[in-house]
C-alpha positions in Angstrom: 7.3 91.5 42.6 7.1 95.0 41.2 9.2 96.1 38.3 10.7 92.7 37.6 13.7 92.6 35.2 13.6 90.5 32.0 16.0 88.0 33.7 13.8 87.4 36.7 10.8 86.9 34.4 12.8 84.3 32.4 13.8 82.5 35.6 10.3 82.4 37.0 8.8 81.1 33.7 11.5 78.4 33.5 11.0 77.4 37.2 7.2 77.1 36.7 7.5 75.0 33.6 10.0 72.6 35.2 7.9 72.6 38.3 4.8 71.4 36.5 6.8 68.4 35.1 8.2 67.6 38.6 4.7 67.8 40.2 3.4 65.3 37.6 6.3 63.0 38.4 5.9 63.4 42.1 2.4 62.2 41.8 3.8 58.9 40.5 6.3 58.4 43.3 3.7 57.1 45.7 2.7 54.3 43.3 6.3 53.3 42.8 7.1 53.1 46.6 5.4 49.7 46.8 7.2 48.3 43.7 10.2 46.0 44.2 12.3 48.1 41.9 11.5 51.3 43.9 11.3 54.8 42.7 15.1 55.6 42.6 15.6 55.3 38.8 12.4 57.1 38.1 13.3 60.1 40.4 16.8 60.3 38.7 15.0 60.6 35.4 12.6 63.2 36.7 15.6 65.2 38.0 17.5 65.0 34.7 14.3 65.9 32.7 13.8 69.0 34.9 17.4 70.2 34.4 17.0 69.7 30.6 13.9 71.9 30.6 15.6 74.6 32.7 18.7 74.5 30.5 16.5 74.7 27.4 14.6 77.7 28.6 17.4 79.7 30.3 20.0 79.1 27.6 17.6 79.8 24.8 16.7 83.1 26.4 20.4 83.9 27.2 22.6 81.8 24.8 25.8 83.6 25.7 25.6 82.9 29.5 27.5 80.1 31.2 25.9 77.2 33.0 26.5 75.3 36.2 23.9 72.7 37.0 23.8 69.7 39.3 23.0 67.1 36.7 24.9 68.3 33.6 28.3 69.3 32.5 29.4 72.9 33.1 29.2 75.2 30.1 31.5 78.2 29.7 29.5 81.0 28.1 30.6 83.4 25.5 30.1 86.0 28.1 32.5 84.9 30.9 31.0 87.3 33.4 27.6 85.7 33.6 26.4 82.2 34.4 23.3 80.4 35.6 23.7 78.2 38.7 20.8 75.7 38.9 19.6 72.9 41.0 16.6 71.3 39.2 15.5 69.3 42.3 16.8 70.3 45.7 15.5 67.8 48.2 15.8 64.7 46.0 15.6 62.4 49.0 12.3 64.0 50.1 11.0 63.7 46.6 12.0 60.0 46.5 10.2 59.3 49.8 7.0 61.2 48.8 7.7 64.1 51.1 6.3 67.4 49.7 9.3 69.5 50.6 11.6 70.1 47.6 12.3 73.0 45.3 13.9 74.3 42.1 16.7 76.7 42.6 18.0 79.2 39.9 20.6 81.9 40.4 22.2 84.3 38.0 25.8 85.1 38.8 27.5 88.3 37.4 31.2 88.8 38.0 31.3 86.3 40.9 28.2 87.8 42.6 24.6 86.5 42.6 22.4 89.2 41.1 19.1 87.4 40.6 17.5 84.4 42.4 14.5 82.2 42.3 13.6 79.3 44.7 10.3 77.7 43.7 8.4 75.1 45.8 5.8 73.9 43.2 3.8 71.8 45.8 3.2 74.7 48.1 3.0 77.2 45.1 5.6 79.3 46.9 7.9 81.3 44.8 10.8 83.1 46.6 12.6 85.6 44.4 15.2 88.4 44.7 17.2 90.8 42.7 20.3 92.7 43.9 19.1 96.0 45.4 15.4 95.3 44.8 14.4 93.3 47.8 13.1 89.7 48.3 9.6 88.5 47.6 7.4 85.5 48.4 4.9 85.4 45.6 3.6 89.1 45.7 4.6 89.8 49.2 7.8 91.6 50.3 9.9 89.4 52.7 11.9 90.4 55.8 14.0 88.3 58.1 12.6 87.6 61.6 12.8 90.3 64.2 13.1 87.9 67.3 15.8 88.9 69.7 15.5 86.3 72.5 17.4 83.2 71.4 15.2 80.9 73.6 12.3 81.7 71.1 14.3 81.0 67.9 14.3 78.1 65.6 17.3 77.3 63.4 17.8 74.9 60.5 20.6 72.8 59.3 21.5 69.6 57.4 22.5 66.4 59.0 25.3 64.2 57.6 24.1 60.8 56.2 25.6 57.7 54.6 29.0 57.8 56.3 29.8 61.5 55.7 32.8 62.5 57.7 31.3 65.7 59.2 29.0 63.9 61.7 31.1 64.7 64.8 31.3 68.3 63.8 27.6 68.6 63.3 26.8 66.8 66.6 29.1 69.4 68.3 27.2 72.2 66.6 23.9 70.8 67.9 25.3 70.3 71.4 26.1 74.0 71.5 23.0 75.4 69.8 20.1 73.2 71.0 20.3 74.1 74.7 19.7 77.8 74.1 17.0 77.9 71.4 13.5 76.7 70.7 14.6 74.0 68.3 16.6 72.9 65.2 14.9 71.6 62.1 16.3 69.4 59.4 14.0 69.5 56.4 16.4 68.3 53.7 16.5 71.2 51.1 19.1 73.9 51.7 17.5 76.3 49.1 14.2 76.2 51.1 16.1 76.5 54.5 17.6 79.8 53.2 14.2 81.0 51.7 12.5 80.2 55.0 15.2 82.2 56.8 14.5 85.1 54.5 10.8 84.8 55.2 11.3 84.9 59.0 10.1 81.3 59.5 13.6 80.3 60.7 15.9 82.5 62.7 19.0 81.2 61.0 20.6 78.4 59.0 24.0 76.8 58.9 25.5 73.8 57.0 28.8 72.5 55.7 29.7 70.5 52.6 27.3 72.2 50.2 27.5 72.6 46.5 27.1 76.0 44.7 23.7 75.1 43.3 22.4 74.3 46.8 22.8 77.8 48.1 23.5 80.3 45.3 19.9 81.5 45.0 19.1 81.4 48.7 22.1 83.5 49.6 20.8 86.5 47.6 17.2 86.0 48.9 18.4 86.1 52.5 20.6 89.2 51.9 17.8 91.1 50.1 15.4 90.2 53.0 17.8 92.0 55.3 19.8 89.1 56.6 23.6 88.4 56.8 25.4 85.6 55.1 28.9 84.4 55.8 31.1 81.3 55.3 31.5 79.2 58.4 35.2 79.0 57.9 36.0 82.7 57.6 34.0 86.0 57.7 35.4 87.0 54.3 35.1 83.6 52.7 32.7 82.9 49.8 30.1 80.3 50.8 29.6 79.3 47.2 33.3 78.5 46.8 33.9 76.8 50.2 30.5 75.2 50.6 29.9 76.3 54.2 27.3 78.8 55.3 25.8 80.8 58.2 22.7 82.9 57.5 20.7 84.9 60.0 19.1 88.3 60.8 21.5 91.0 61.9 20.4 91.1 65.5 21.2 87.4 66.2 24.0 86.8 63.6 27.0 87.3 65.9 25.6 85.2 68.7 24.5 82.4 66.3 27.8 82.5 64.4 29.8 82.3 67.6 28.0 79.0 68.5 28.4 77.5 65.1 32.1 78.4 64.8 32.7 77.5 68.5 34.6 80.7 69.0 
């Protein structure tokens, strides 16, 4: 990225340090798969450790900012207008199973709006970043959402409910409406990367319900700065971070895609 702000530099540095720790731990997961105890406890510790490192780096650099992280208590900052929203390990189930598709997600919120974002996949060495008004970047390359116009050529991504979640019928309804008209739907198990891939033009759109702020905060800005649209599934004017549902896609397909998701 050219002309990076101090905040983005801080975020990238923190993500890379926590990423190194997670990569080391990920290397151990394979050995633990065959043990009777299994890797569950180990992965939980890896997750907590990564969050501790991120909190240490980000709060040390900006001690007056607030904090909202997946694994720790919320901290109200001295500056009530700014807070970090962090997922230290998005894609925990993938990590647990030795699947190399997981990421660290860091967003900076100012007055209720995301102004800086980093999603880092340490295994693929892919760092997606954006700042409000300054575009979105994958490593040193500027990103744009896909330009495809024919839905039969498009691939979308989503999450699928698991372990008895109540939204299975709704999701199956979504798939029944979307699958017949497109080239496929992917479920890769990390919402931050689904959004980053949409920004990079790899996916033509993403939708999901029942998400937490740290799953999507960074990805929302990255998609917007890559030229895409983001809305809540529930209402056009809703805030996805608050209501936990999201549709993201390039302009030229957004209305058609949103209509299918919302069953309008």
